[in-house]
PQR file with spaces between the fields and no chain letter, atoms N, CA, C, O and H, PARSE charges and radii, in Angstrom:
ATOM       1  N    MET     1     -11.260   -0.042   -4.870 -0.4000 1.5000
ATOM       2  CA   MET     1     -10.098    0.557   -4.243 -0.0000 2.0000
ATOM       3  C    MET     1      -9.004   -0.504   -4.018  0.5500 1.7000
ATOM       4  O    MET     1      -7.820   -0.241   -4.232 -0.5500 1.4000
ATOM       5  N    PHE     2      -9.413   -1.686   -3.590 -0.4000 1.5000
ATOM       6  CA   PHE     2      -8.447   -2.764   -3.372 -0.0000 2.0000
ATOM       7  C    PHE     2      -7.629   -3.032   -4.630  0.5500 1.7000
ATOM       8  O    PHE     2      -6.409   -3.183   -4.564 -0.5500 1.4000
ATOM       9  H    PHE     2     -10.374   -1.900   -3.416  0.4000 1.0000
ATOM      10  N    GLU     3      -8.304   -3.089   -5.775 -0.4000 1.5000
ATOM      11  CA   GLU     3      -7.609   -3.399   -7.024 -0.0000 2.0000
ATOM      12  C    GLU     3      -6.586   -2.318   -7.382  0.5500 1.7000
ATOM      13  O    GLU     3      -5.528   -2.625   -7.932 -0.5500 1.4000
ATOM      14  H    GLU     3      -9.294   -2.966   -5.828  0.4000 1.0000
ATOM      15  N    ILE     4      -6.893   -1.074   -7.077 -0.4000 1.5000
ATOM      16  CA   ILE     4      -5.955    0.019   -7.366 -0.0000 2.0000
ATOM      17  C    ILE     4      -4.716   -0.113   -6.484  0.5500 1.7000
ATOM      18  O    ILE     4      -3.589    0.007   -6.964 -0.5500 1.4000
ATOM      19  H    ILE     4      -7.752   -0.825   -6.631  0.4000 1.0000
ATOM      20  N    ILE     5      -4.930   -0.361   -5.197 -0.4000 1.5000
ATOM      21  CA   ILE     5      -3.812   -0.525   -4.258 -0.0000 2.0000
ATOM      22  C    ILE     5      -2.980   -1.737   -4.668  0.5500 1.7000
ATOM      23  O    ILE     5      -1.751   -1.686   -4.677 -0.5500 1.4000
ATOM      24  H    ILE     5      -5.845   -0.459   -4.807  0.4000 1.0000
ATOM      25  N    LYS     6      -3.656   -2.805   -5.000 -0.4000 1.5000
ATOM      26  CA   LYS     6      -2.971   -4.034   -5.424 -0.0000 2.0000
ATOM      27  C    LYS     6      -2.098   -3.767   -6.651  0.5500 1.7000
ATOM      28  O    LYS     6      -0.954   -4.217   -6.709 -0.5500 1.4000
ATOM      29  H    LYS     6      -4.655   -2.846   -4.992  0.4000 1.0000
ATOM      30  N    LYS     7      -2.633   -3.038   -7.626 -0.4000 1.5000
ATOM      31  CA   LYS     7      -1.884   -2.722   -8.848 -0.0000 2.0000
ATOM      32  C    LYS     7      -0.630   -1.904   -8.519  0.5500 1.7000
ATOM      33  O    LYS     7       0.446   -2.163   -9.059 -0.5500 1.4000
ATOM      34  H    LYS     7      -3.562   -2.672   -7.579  0.4000 1.0000
ATOM      35  N    ILE     8      -0.774   -0.931   -7.643 -0.4000 1.5000
ATOM      36  CA   ILE     8       0.374   -0.101   -7.249 -0.0000 2.0000
ATOM      37  C    ILE     8       1.455   -0.971   -6.612  0.5500 1.7000
ATOM      38  O    ILE     8       2.635   -0.836   -6.936 -0.5500 1.4000
ATOM      39  H    ILE     8      -1.648   -0.720   -7.204  0.4000 1.0000
ATOM      40  N    ILE     9       1.057   -1.857   -5.713 -0.4000 1.5000
ATOM      41  CA   ILE     9       2.017   -2.705   -5.008 -0.0000 2.0000
ATOM      42  C    ILE     9       2.672   -3.704   -5.963  0.5500 1.7000
ATOM      43  O    ILE     9       3.881   -3.926   -5.899 -0.5500 1.4000
ATOM      44  H    ILE     9       0.098   -1.967   -5.449  0.4000 1.0000
ATOM      45  N    VAL    10       1.883   -4.297   -6.836 -0.4000 1.5000
ATOM      46  CA   VAL    10       2.427   -5.258   -7.810 -0.0000 2.0000
ATOM      47  C    VAL    10       3.494   -4.584   -8.668  0.5500 1.7000
ATOM      48  O    VAL    10       4.561   -5.149   -8.908 -0.5500 1.4000
ATOM      49  H    VAL    10       0.901   -4.117   -6.888  0.4000 1.0000
ATOM      50  N    GLU    11       3.191   -3.365   -9.128 -0.4000 1.5000
ATOM      51  CA   GLU    11       4.154   -2.658   -9.976 -0.0000 2.0000
ATOM      52  C    GLU    11       5.387   -2.216   -9.186  0.5500 1.7000
ATOM      53  O    GLU    11       6.512   -2.342   -9.669 -0.5500 1.4000
ATOM      54  H    GLU    11       2.325   -2.906   -8.933  0.4000 1.0000
ATOM      55  N    GLN    12       5.177   -1.702   -7.984 -0.4000 1.5000
ATOM      56  CA   GLN    12       6.282   -1.183   -7.187 -0.0000 2.0000
ATOM      57  C    GLN    12       7.236   -2.289   -6.735  0.5500 1.7000
ATOM      58  O    GLN    12       8.454   -2.111   -6.741 -0.5500 1.4000
ATOM      59  H    GLN    12       4.263   -1.600   -7.593  0.4000 1.0000
ATOM      60  N    LEU    13       6.674   -3.419   -6.348 -0.4000 1.5000
ATOM      61  CA   LEU    13       7.491   -4.496   -5.782 -0.0000 2.0000
ATOM      62  C    LEU    13       7.760   -5.625   -6.773  0.5500 1.7000
ATOM      63  O    LEU    13       8.366   -6.635   -6.417 -0.5500 1.4000
ATOM      64  H    LEU    13       5.684   -3.564   -6.344  0.4000 1.0000
ATOM      65  N    ASN    14       7.312   -5.456   -8.009 -0.4000 1.5000
ATOM      66  CA   ASN    14       7.490   -6.493   -9.030 -0.0000 2.0000
ATOM      67  C    ASN    14       6.983   -7.849   -8.554  0.5500 1.7000
ATOM      68  O    ASN    14       7.675   -8.860   -8.679 -0.5500 1.4000
ATOM      69  H    ASN    14       6.820   -4.636   -8.299  0.4000 1.0000
ATOM      70  N    VAL    15       5.779   -7.863   -8.014 -0.4000 1.5000
ATOM      71  CA   VAL    15       5.174   -9.106   -7.519 -0.0000 2.0000
ATOM      72  C    VAL    15       4.839   -9.986   -8.717  0.5500 1.7000
ATOM      73  O    VAL    15       4.148   -9.559   -9.642 -0.5500 1.4000
ATOM      74  H    VAL    15       5.216   -7.042   -7.913  0.4000 1.0000
ATOM      75  N    THR    16       5.337  -11.217   -8.688 -0.4000 1.5000
ATOM      76  CA   THR    16       5.135  -12.113   -9.827 -0.0000 2.0000
ATOM      77  C    THR    16       3.764  -12.793   -9.813  0.5500 1.7000
ATOM      78  O    THR    16       3.253  -13.174  -10.866 -0.5500 1.4000
ATOM      79  H    THR    16       5.898  -11.564   -7.937  0.4000 1.0000
ATOM      80  N    ASP    17       3.166  -12.947   -8.627 -0.4000 1.5000
ATOM      81  CA   ASP    17       1.842  -13.567   -8.536 -0.0000 2.0000
ATOM      82  C    ASP    17       0.896  -12.636   -7.785  0.5500 1.7000
ATOM      83  O    ASP    17       0.780  -12.729   -6.563 -0.5500 1.4000
ATOM      84  H    ASP    17       3.582  -12.637   -7.772  0.4000 1.0000
ATOM      85  N    PRO    18       0.219  -11.738   -8.503 -0.5600 1.5000
ATOM      86  CA   PRO    18      -0.672  -10.770   -7.860  0.2800 2.0000
ATOM      87  C    PRO    18      -1.792  -11.406   -7.039  0.5500 1.7000
ATOM      88  O    PRO    18      -2.336  -10.770   -6.136 -0.5500 1.4000
ATOM      89  N    ASP    19      -2.140  -12.661   -7.349 -0.4000 1.5000
ATOM      90  CA   ASP    19      -3.204  -13.331   -6.605 -0.0000 2.0000
ATOM      91  C    ASP    19      -2.824  -13.582   -5.149  0.5500 1.7000
ATOM      92  O    ASP    19      -3.692  -13.861   -4.323 -0.5500 1.4000
ATOM      93  H    ASP    19      -1.698  -13.178   -8.083  0.4000 1.0000
ATOM      94  N    LEU    20      -1.547  -13.485   -4.831 -0.4000 1.5000
ATOM      95  CA   LEU    20      -1.110  -13.665   -3.444 -0.0000 2.0000
ATOM      96  C    LEU    20      -1.439  -12.452   -2.576  0.5500 1.7000
ATOM      97  O    LEU    20      -1.386  -12.540   -1.349 -0.5500 1.4000
ATOM      98  H    LEU    20      -0.842  -13.258   -5.503  0.4000 1.0000
ATOM      99  N    ILE    21      -1.774  -11.330   -3.195 -0.4000 1.5000
ATOM     100  CA   ILE    21      -2.067  -10.121   -2.439 -0.0000 2.0000
ATOM     101  C    ILE    21      -3.536  -10.108   -2.045  0.5500 1.7000
ATOM     102  O    ILE    21      -4.429  -10.126   -2.892 -0.5500 1.4000
ATOM     103  H    ILE    21      -1.816  -11.259   -4.191  0.4000 1.0000
ATOM     104  N    THR    22      -3.762  -10.076   -0.728 -0.4000 1.5000
ATOM     105  CA   THR    22      -5.112  -10.026   -0.173 -0.0000 2.0000
ATOM     106  C    THR    22      -5.182   -8.868    0.818  0.5500 1.7000
ATOM     107  O    THR    22      -4.194   -8.167    1.039 -0.5500 1.4000
ATOM     108  H    THR    22      -3.037  -10.062   -0.040  0.4000 1.0000
ATOM     109  N    TYR    23      -6.345   -8.678    1.404 -0.4000 1.5000
ATOM     110  CA   TYR    23      -6.494   -7.631    2.418 -0.0000 2.0000
ATOM     111  C    TYR    23      -5.546   -7.848    3.590  0.5500 1.7000
ATOM     112  O    TYR    23      -5.074   -6.884    4.192 -0.5500 1.4000
ATOM     113  H    TYR    23      -7.147   -9.247    1.224  0.4000 1.0000
ATOM     114  N    GLU    24      -5.267   -9.098    3.917 -0.4000 1.5000
ATOM     115  CA   GLU    24      -4.440   -9.425    5.073 -0.0000 2.0000
ATOM     116  C    GLU    24      -2.942   -9.430    4.785  0.5500 1.7000
ATOM     117  O    GLU    24      -2.135   -9.592    5.701 -0.5500 1.4000
ATOM     118  H    GLU    24      -5.651   -9.881    3.428  0.4000 1.0000
ATOM     119  N    THR    25      -2.573   -9.259    3.542 -0.4000 1.5000
ATOM     120  CA   THR    25      -1.159   -9.303    3.168 -0.0000 2.0000
ATOM     121  C    THR    25      -0.371   -8.219    3.891  0.5500 1.7000
ATOM     122  O    THR    25      -0.739   -7.044    3.877 -0.5500 1.4000
ATOM     123  H    THR    25      -3.228   -9.128    2.798  0.4000 1.0000
ATOM     124  N    SER    26       0.719   -8.639    4.522 -0.4000 1.5000
ATOM     125  CA   SER    26       1.616   -7.694    5.187 -0.0000 2.0000
ATOM     126  C    SER    26       2.607   -7.151    4.170  0.5500 1.7000
ATOM     127  O    SER    26       3.263   -7.905    3.453 -0.5500 1.4000
ATOM     128  H    SER    26       1.018   -9.593    4.533  0.4000 1.0000
ATOM     129  N    ILE    27       2.700   -5.850    4.124 -0.4000 1.5000
ATOM     130  CA   ILE    27       3.603   -5.212    3.168 -0.0000 2.0000
ATOM     131  C    ILE    27       5.052   -5.595    3.453  0.5500 1.7000
ATOM     132  O    ILE    27       5.832   -5.833    2.530 -0.5500 1.4000
ATOM     133  H    ILE    27       2.167   -5.237    4.706  0.4000 1.0000
ATOM     134  N    HIS    28       5.402   -5.653    4.721 -0.4000 1.5000
ATOM     135  CA   HIS    28       6.797   -5.913    5.085 -0.0000 2.0000
ATOM     136  C    HIS    28       7.114   -7.409    5.161  0.5500 1.7000
ATOM     137  O    HIS    28       8.060   -7.868    4.521 -0.5500 1.4000
ATOM     138  H    HIS    28       4.768   -5.460    5.470  0.4000 1.0000
ATOM     139  N    SER    29       6.347   -8.162    5.922 -0.4000 1.5000
ATOM     140  CA   SER    29       6.735   -9.560    6.106 -0.0000 2.0000
ATOM     141  C    SER    29       6.309  -10.471    4.959  0.5500 1.7000
ATOM     142  O    SER    29       7.037  -11.406    4.624 -0.5500 1.4000
ATOM     143  H    SER    29       5.579   -7.789    6.442  0.4000 1.0000
ATOM     144  N    ASP    30       5.153  -10.226    4.349 -0.4000 1.5000
ATOM     145  CA   ASP    30       4.728  -11.093    3.241 -0.0000 2.0000
ATOM     146  C    ASP    30       5.363  -10.700    1.910  0.5500 1.7000
ATOM     147  O    ASP    30       5.675  -11.558    1.084 -0.5500 1.4000
ATOM     148  H    ASP    30       4.562   -9.466    4.621  0.4000 1.0000
ATOM     149  N    LEU    31       5.551   -9.396    1.709 -0.4000 1.5000
ATOM     150  CA   LEU    31       6.055   -8.922    0.420 -0.0000 2.0000
ATOM     151  C    LEU    31       7.506   -8.461    0.469  0.5500 1.7000
ATOM     152  O    LEU    31       8.062   -8.030   -0.541 -0.5500 1.4000
ATOM     153  H    LEU    31       5.297   -8.699    2.379  0.4000 1.0000
ATOM     154  N    ASP    32       8.110   -8.553    1.638 -0.4000 1.5000
ATOM     155  CA   ASP    32       9.519   -8.172    1.824 -0.0000 2.0000
ATOM     156  C    ASP    32       9.838   -6.738    1.400  0.5500 1.7000
ATOM     157  O    ASP    32      10.927   -6.458    0.900 -0.5500 1.4000
ATOM     158  H    ASP    32       7.659   -8.903    2.459  0.4000 1.0000
ATOM     159  N    ALA    33       8.886   -5.844    1.604 -0.4000 1.5000
ATOM     160  CA   ALA    33       9.131   -4.439    1.271 -0.0000 2.0000
ATOM     161  C    ALA    33       9.992   -3.805    2.356  0.5500 1.7000
ATOM     162  O    ALA    33       9.755   -3.999    3.549 -0.5500 1.4000
ATOM     163  H    ALA    33       8.001   -6.072    2.010  0.4000 1.0000
ATOM     164  N    ASP    34      10.991   -3.049    1.926 -0.4000 1.5000
ATOM     165  CA   ASP    34      11.792   -2.316    2.905 -0.0000 2.0000
ATOM     166  C    ASP    34      11.183   -0.930    3.090  0.5500 1.7000
ATOM     167  O    ASP    34      10.148   -0.623    2.499 -0.5500 1.4000
ATOM     168  H    ASP    34      11.184   -2.891    0.958  0.4000 1.0000
ATOM     169  N    SER    35      11.814   -0.098    3.899 -0.4000 1.5000
ATOM     170  CA   SER    35      11.240    1.210    4.207 -0.0000 2.0000
ATOM     171  C    SER    35      11.161    2.098    2.964  0.5500 1.7000
ATOM     172  O    SER    35      10.211    2.868    2.822 -0.5500 1.4000
ATOM     173  H    SER    35      12.655   -0.347    4.379  0.4000 1.0000
ATOM     174  N    LEU    36      12.128    2.006    2.075 -0.4000 1.5000
ATOM     175  CA   LEU    36      12.075    2.796    0.844 -0.0000 2.0000
ATOM     176  C    LEU    36      10.918    2.340   -0.034  0.5500 1.7000
ATOM     177  O    LEU    36      10.209    3.170   -0.603 -0.5500 1.4000
ATOM     178  H    LEU    36      12.900    1.380    2.190  0.4000 1.0000
ATOM     179  N    ASP    37      10.721    1.035   -0.151 -0.4000 1.5000
ATOM     180  CA   ASP    37       9.578    0.510   -0.910 -0.0000 2.0000
ATOM     181  C    ASP    37       8.271    1.051   -0.337  0.5500 1.7000
ATOM     182  O    ASP    37       7.387    1.477   -1.081 -0.5500 1.4000
ATOM     183  H    ASP    37      11.297    0.360    0.311  0.4000 1.0000
ATOM     184  N    ALA    38       8.158    1.029    0.982 -0.4000 1.5000
ATOM     185  CA   ALA    38       6.936    1.489    1.637 -0.0000 2.0000
ATOM     186  C    ALA    38       6.681    2.968    1.349  0.5500 1.7000
ATOM     187  O    ALA    38       5.545    3.365    1.089 -0.5500 1.4000
ATOM     188  H    ALA    38       8.876    0.683    1.586  0.4000 1.0000
ATOM     189  N    VAL    39       7.728    3.772    1.394 -0.4000 1.5000
ATOM     190  CA   VAL    39       7.591    5.204    1.091 -0.0000 2.0000
ATOM     191  C    VAL    39       7.134    5.395   -0.353  0.5500 1.7000
ATOM     192  O    VAL    39       6.261    6.219   -0.624 -0.5500 1.4000
ATOM     193  H    VAL    39       8.650    3.449    1.605  0.4000 1.0000
ATOM     194  N    GLU    40       7.710    4.650   -1.264 -0.4000 1.5000
ATOM     195  CA   GLU    40       7.336    4.781   -2.673 -0.0000 2.0000
ATOM     196  C    GLU    40       5.906    4.318   -2.919  0.5500 1.7000
ATOM     197  O    GLU    40       5.199    4.902   -3.740 -0.5500 1.4000
ATOM     198  H    GLU    40       8.419    3.980   -1.044  0.4000 1.0000
ATOM     199  N    ILE    41       5.478    3.281   -2.220 -0.4000 1.5000
ATOM     200  CA   ILE    41       4.086    2.825   -2.330 -0.0000 2.0000
ATOM     201  C    ILE    41       3.149    3.933   -1.868  0.5500 1.7000
ATOM     202  O    ILE    41       2.163    4.242   -2.536 -0.5500 1.4000
ATOM     203  H    ILE    41       6.052    2.807   -1.553  0.4000 1.0000
ATOM     204  N    VAL    42       3.462    4.525   -0.725 -0.4000 1.5000
ATOM     205  CA   VAL    42       2.622    5.611   -0.193 -0.0000 2.0000
ATOM     206  C    VAL    42       2.597    6.790   -1.170  0.5500 1.7000
ATOM     207  O    VAL    42       1.541    7.379   -1.400 -0.5500 1.4000
ATOM     208  H    VAL    42       4.263    4.274   -0.183  0.4000 1.0000
ATOM     209  N    MET    43       3.738    7.133   -1.737 -0.4000 1.5000
ATOM     210  CA   MET    43       3.785    8.237   -2.697 -0.0000 2.0000
ATOM     211  C    MET    43       2.918    7.939   -3.924  0.5500 1.7000
ATOM     212  O    MET    43       2.233    8.826   -4.434 -0.5500 1.4000
ATOM     213  H    MET    43       4.596    6.655   -1.550  0.4000 1.0000
ATOM     214  N    ASN    44       2.950    6.711   -4.386 -0.4000 1.5000
ATOM     215  CA   ASN    44       2.118    6.332   -5.531 -0.0000 2.0000
ATOM     216  C    ASN    44       0.636    6.376   -5.182  0.5500 1.7000
ATOM     217  O    ASN    44      -0.185    6.775   -6.008 -0.5500 1.4000
ATOM     218  H    ASN    44       3.507    5.990   -3.972  0.4000 1.0000
ATOM     219  N    ILE    45       0.292    5.971   -3.971 -0.4000 1.5000
ATOM     220  CA   ILE    45      -1.100    6.045   -3.521 -0.0000 2.0000
ATOM     221  C    ILE    45      -1.544    7.507   -3.434  0.5500 1.7000
ATOM     222  O    ILE    45      -2.652    7.852   -3.845 -0.5500 1.4000
ATOM     223  H    ILE    45       0.959    5.647   -3.300  0.4000 1.0000
ATOM     224  N    GLU    46      -0.673    8.358   -2.897 -0.4000 1.5000
ATOM     225  CA   GLU    46      -0.988    9.784   -2.810 -0.0000 2.0000
ATOM     226  C    GLU    46      -1.241   10.363   -4.202  0.5500 1.7000
ATOM     227  O    GLU    46      -2.190   11.122   -4.397 -0.5500 1.4000
ATOM     228  H    GLU    46       0.227    8.078   -2.563  0.4000 1.0000
ATOM     229  N    ASP    47      -0.406   10.010   -5.152 -0.4000 1.5000
ATOM     230  CA   ASP    47      -0.578   10.497   -6.525 -0.0000 2.0000
ATOM     231  C    ASP    47      -1.879    9.974   -7.137  0.5500 1.7000
ATOM     232  O    ASP    47      -2.621   10.717   -7.779 -0.5500 1.4000
ATOM     233  H    ASP    47       0.365    9.393   -4.993  0.4000 1.0000
ATOM     234  N    GLU    48      -2.136    8.701   -6.927 -0.4000 1.5000
ATOM     235  CA   GLU    48      -3.324    8.075   -7.521 -0.0000 2.0000
ATOM     236  C    GLU    48      -4.621    8.713   -7.018  0.5500 1.7000
ATOM     237  O    GLU    48      -5.552    8.942   -7.790 -0.5500 1.4000
ATOM     238  H    GLU    48      -1.533    8.097   -6.406  0.4000 1.0000
ATOM     239  N    PHE    49      -4.668    8.995   -5.717 -0.4000 1.5000
ATOM     240  CA   PHE    49      -5.895    9.513   -5.115 -0.0000 2.0000
ATOM     241  C    PHE    49      -5.850   11.016   -4.858  0.5500 1.7000
ATOM     242  O    PHE    49      -6.797   11.582   -4.310 -0.5500 1.4000
ATOM     243  H    PHE    49      -3.911    8.809   -5.090  0.4000 1.0000
ATOM     244  N    ASP    50      -4.755   11.662   -5.250 -0.4000 1.5000
ATOM     245  CA   ASP    50      -4.582   13.104   -5.078 -0.0000 2.0000
ATOM     246  C    ASP    50      -4.821   13.522   -3.626  0.5500 1.7000
ATOM     247  O    ASP    50      -5.609   14.424   -3.342 -0.5500 1.4000
ATOM     248  H    ASP    50      -3.986   11.203   -5.695  0.4000 1.0000
ATOM     249  N    ILE    51      -4.122   12.843   -2.721 -0.4000 1.5000
ATOM     250  CA   ILE    51      -4.200   13.140   -1.289 -0.0000 2.0000
ATOM     251  C    ILE    51      -2.787   13.199   -0.732  0.5500 1.7000
ATOM     252  O    ILE    51      -1.819   12.864   -1.414 -0.5500 1.4000
ATOM     253  H    ILE    51      -3.482   12.110   -2.951  0.4000 1.0000
ATOM     254  N    GLU    52      -2.686   13.630    0.517 -0.4000 1.5000
ATOM     255  CA   GLU    52      -1.415   13.586    1.222 -0.0000 2.0000
ATOM     256  C    GLU    52      -1.617   12.743    2.482  0.5500 1.7000
ATOM     257  O    GLU    52      -2.516   13.006    3.280 -0.5500 1.4000
ATOM     258  H    GLU    52      -3.473   13.903    1.071  0.4000 1.0000
ATOM     259  N    ILE    53      -0.779   11.740    2.643 -0.4000 1.5000
ATOM     260  CA   ILE    53      -0.859   10.856    3.807 -0.0000 2.0000
ATOM     261  C    ILE    53       0.246   11.267    4.773  0.5500 1.7000
ATOM     262  O    ILE    53       1.427   11.198    4.430 -0.5500 1.4000
ATOM     263  H    ILE    53      -0.048   11.526    1.994  0.4000 1.0000
ATOM     264  N    PRO    54      -0.127   11.694    5.975 -0.5600 1.5000
ATOM     265  CA   PRO    54       0.894   12.104    6.945  0.2800 2.0000
ATOM     266  C    PRO    54       1.851   10.945    7.258  0.5500 1.7000
ATOM     267  O    PRO    54       1.442    9.785    7.303 -0.5500 1.4000
ATOM     268  N    ASP    55       3.117   11.276    7.472 -0.4000 1.5000
ATOM     269  CA   ASP    55       4.132   10.254    7.753 -0.0000 2.0000
ATOM     270  C    ASP    55       3.752    9.386    8.943  0.5500 1.7000
ATOM     271  O    ASP    55       3.949    8.172    8.917 -0.5500 1.4000
ATOM     272  H    ASP    55       3.450   12.219    7.435  0.4000 1.0000
ATOM     273  N    GLU    56       3.205   10.008    9.993 -0.4000 1.5000
ATOM     274  CA   GLU    56       2.862    9.236   11.194 -0.0000 2.0000
ATOM     275  C    GLU    56       1.734    8.236   10.926  0.5500 1.7000
ATOM     276  O    GLU    56       1.618    7.233   11.630 -0.5500 1.4000
ATOM     277  H    GLU    56       3.044   10.995   10.015  0.4000 1.0000
ATOM     278  N    VAL    57       0.913    8.498    9.927 -0.4000 1.5000
ATOM     279  CA   VAL    57      -0.133    7.552    9.530 -0.0000 2.0000
ATOM     280  C    VAL    57       0.486    6.454    8.667  0.5500 1.7000
ATOM     281  O    VAL    57       0.248    5.267    8.889 -0.5500 1.4000
ATOM     282  H    VAL    57       1.006    9.313    9.356  0.4000 1.0000
ATOM     283  N    ALA    58       1.279    6.862    7.685 -0.4000 1.5000
ATOM     284  CA   ALA    58       1.881    5.904    6.759 -0.0000 2.0000
ATOM     285  C    ALA    58       2.765    4.893    7.476  0.5500 1.7000
ATOM     286  O    ALA    58       2.844    3.733    7.070 -0.5500 1.4000
ATOM     287  H    ALA    58       1.473    7.826    7.505  0.4000 1.0000
ATOM     288  N    GLU    59       3.430    5.331    8.540 -0.4000 1.5000
ATOM     289  CA   GLU    59       4.310    4.432    9.292 -0.0000 2.0000
ATOM     290  C    GLU    59       3.549    3.284    9.943  0.5500 1.7000
ATOM     291  O    GLU    59       4.141    2.257   10.276 -0.5500 1.4000
ATOM     292  H    GLU    59       3.366    6.273    8.869  0.4000 1.0000
ATOM     293  N    LYS    60       2.241    3.449   10.128 -0.4000 1.5000
ATOM     294  CA   LYS    60       1.429    2.423   10.781 -0.0000 2.0000
ATOM     295  C    LYS    60       0.823    1.424    9.792  0.5500 1.7000
ATOM     296  O    LYS    60       0.194    0.450   10.204 -0.5500 1.4000
ATOM     297  H    LYS    60       1.760    4.284    9.858  0.4000 1.0000
ATOM     298  N    PHE    61       1.008    1.660    8.497 -0.4000 1.5000
ATOM     299  CA   PHE    61       0.468    0.734    7.504 -0.0000 2.0000
ATOM     300  C    PHE    61       1.246   -0.578    7.553  0.5500 1.7000
ATOM     301  O    PHE    61       2.431   -0.621    7.220 -0.5500 1.4000
ATOM     302  H    PHE    61       1.519    2.451    8.163  0.4000 1.0000
ATOM     303  N    GLU    62       0.580   -1.626    7.964 -0.4000 1.5000
ATOM     304  CA   GLU    62       1.192   -2.954    7.985 -0.0000 2.0000
ATOM     305  C    GLU    62       0.597   -3.859    6.906  0.5500 1.7000
ATOM     306  O    GLU    62       1.308   -4.632    6.263 -0.5500 1.4000
ATOM     307  H    GLU    62      -0.382   -1.591    8.234  0.4000 1.0000
ATOM     308  N    THR    63      -0.717   -3.749    6.722 -0.4000 1.5000
ATOM     309  CA   THR    63      -1.401   -4.614    5.763 -0.0000 2.0000
ATOM     310  C    THR    63      -2.103   -3.773    4.705  0.5500 1.7000
ATOM     311  O    THR    63      -2.249   -2.559    4.850 -0.5500 1.4000
ATOM     312  H    THR    63      -1.294   -3.121    7.245  0.4000 1.0000
ATOM     313  N    ILE    64      -2.527   -4.428    3.661 -0.4000 1.5000
ATOM     314  CA   ILE    64      -3.297   -3.754    2.617 -0.0000 2.0000
ATOM     315  C    ILE    64      -4.581   -3.200    3.221  0.5500 1.7000
ATOM     316  O    ILE    64      -5.026   -2.108    2.867 -0.5500 1.4000
ATOM     317  H    ILE    64      -2.408   -5.414    3.543  0.4000 1.0000
ATOM     318  N    GLU    65      -5.164   -3.954    4.121 -0.4000 1.5000
ATOM     319  CA   GLU    65      -6.400   -3.517    4.767 -0.0000 2.0000
ATOM     320  C    GLU    65      -6.202   -2.211    5.543  0.5500 1.7000
ATOM     321  O    GLU    65      -7.091   -1.358    5.544 -0.5500 1.4000
ATOM     322  H    GLU    65      -4.803   -4.841    4.408  0.4000 1.0000
ATOM     323  N    ASN    66      -5.051   -2.043    6.201 -0.4000 1.5000
ATOM     324  CA   ASN    66      -4.763   -0.789    6.907 -0.0000 2.0000
ATOM     325  C    ASN    66      -4.807    0.395    5.948  0.5500 1.7000
ATOM     326  O    ASN    66      -5.352    1.449    6.278 -0.5500 1.4000
ATOM     327  H    ASN    66      -4.330   -2.736    6.200  0.4000 1.0000
ATOM     328  N    ILE    67      -4.240    0.221    4.781 -0.4000 1.5000
ATOM     329  CA   ILE    67      -4.217    1.293    3.782 -0.0000 2.0000
ATOM     330  C    ILE    67      -5.638    1.613    3.329  0.5500 1.7000
ATOM     331  O    ILE    67      -6.032    2.779    3.283 -0.5500 1.4000
ATOM     332  H    ILE    67      -3.797   -0.634    4.514  0.4000 1.0000
ATOM     333  N    ILE    68      -6.397    0.589    2.999 -0.4000 1.5000
ATOM     334  CA   ILE    68      -7.761    0.784    2.504 -0.0000 2.0000
ATOM     335  C    ILE    68      -8.640    1.411    3.584  0.5500 1.7000
ATOM     336  O    ILE    68      -9.432    2.306    3.292 -0.5500 1.4000
ATOM     337  H    ILE    68      -6.077   -0.357    3.036  0.4000 1.0000
ATOM     338  N    ASP    69      -8.510    0.954    4.813 -0.4000 1.5000
ATOM     339  CA   ASP    69      -9.284    1.546    5.917 -0.0000 2.0000
ATOM     340  C    ASP    69      -8.991    3.032    6.044  0.5500 1.7000
ATOM     341  O    ASP    69      -9.907    3.835    6.219 -0.5500 1.4000
ATOM     342  H    ASP    69      -7.867    0.226    5.051  0.4000 1.0000
ATOM     343  N    TYR    70      -7.715    3.401    5.955 -0.4000 1.5000
ATOM     344  CA   TYR    70      -7.345    4.821    6.030 -0.0000 2.0000
ATOM     345  C    TYR    70      -7.962    5.597    4.863  0.5500 1.7000
ATOM     346  O    TYR    70      -8.530    6.672    5.057 -0.5500 1.4000
ATOM     347  H    TYR    70      -6.971    2.748    5.813  0.4000 1.0000
ATOM     348  N    LEU    71      -7.849    5.050    3.666 -0.4000 1.5000
ATOM     349  CA   LEU    71      -8.389    5.749    2.498 -0.0000 2.0000
ATOM     350  C    LEU    71      -9.895    5.966    2.603  0.5500 1.7000
ATOM     351  O    LEU    71     -10.412    6.985    2.145 -0.5500 1.4000
ATOM     352  H    LEU    71      -7.388    4.177    3.509  0.4000 1.0000
ATOM     353  N    HIS    72     -10.598    5.012    3.204 -0.4000 1.5000
ATOM     354  CA   HIS    72     -12.035    5.176    3.408 -0.0000 2.0000
ATOM     355  C    HIS    72     -12.348    6.347    4.329  0.5500 1.7000
ATOM     356  O    HIS    72     -13.416    6.951    4.224 -0.5500 1.4000
ATOM     357  H    HIS    72     -10.178    4.184    3.577  0.4000 1.0000
ATOM     358  N    THR    73     -11.437    6.668    5.222 -0.4000 1.5000
ATOM     359  CA   THR    73     -11.691    7.779    6.155 -0.0000 2.0000
ATOM     360  C    THR    73     -11.426    9.145    5.517  0.5500 1.7000
ATOM     361  O    THR    73     -11.958   10.154    5.980 -0.5500 1.4000
ATOM     362  H    THR    73     -10.570    6.178    5.308  0.4000 1.0000
ATOM     363  N    VAL    74     -10.612    9.188    4.463 -0.4000 1.5000
ATOM     364  CA   VAL    74     -10.244   10.477    3.880 -0.0000 2.0000
ATOM     365  C    VAL    74     -10.846   10.728    2.489  0.5500 1.7000
ATOM     366  O    VAL    74     -10.793   11.852    1.990 -0.5500 1.4000
ATOM     367  H    VAL    74     -10.180    8.368    4.087  0.4000 1.0000
ATOM     368  N    LEU    75     -11.403    9.718    1.878 -0.4000 1.5000
ATOM     369  CA   LEU    75     -11.964    9.910    0.525 -0.0000 2.0000
ATOM     370  C    LEU    75     -13.479    9.971    0.575  0.5500 1.7000
ATOM     371  O    LEU    75     -14.125   10.128   -0.461 -0.5500 1.4000
ATOM     372  H    LEU    75     -11.446    8.805    2.283  0.4000 1.0000
């Protein structure tokens, strides 16, 4: 699951060094994602896993680990 999330983020944010992305990576402060980037990442995750992530949940995603923890609860 981590690799799928990592791939989505690398493609969405054009990350030049994917090895910098870890479970602890902050989407906003480490990767400089703005709110539109974050929405697009969530939309891509929803498409990939065929789920819907409520806005109030998505707004709390700070790290890659937060996303993966949430996905473990719904998949």
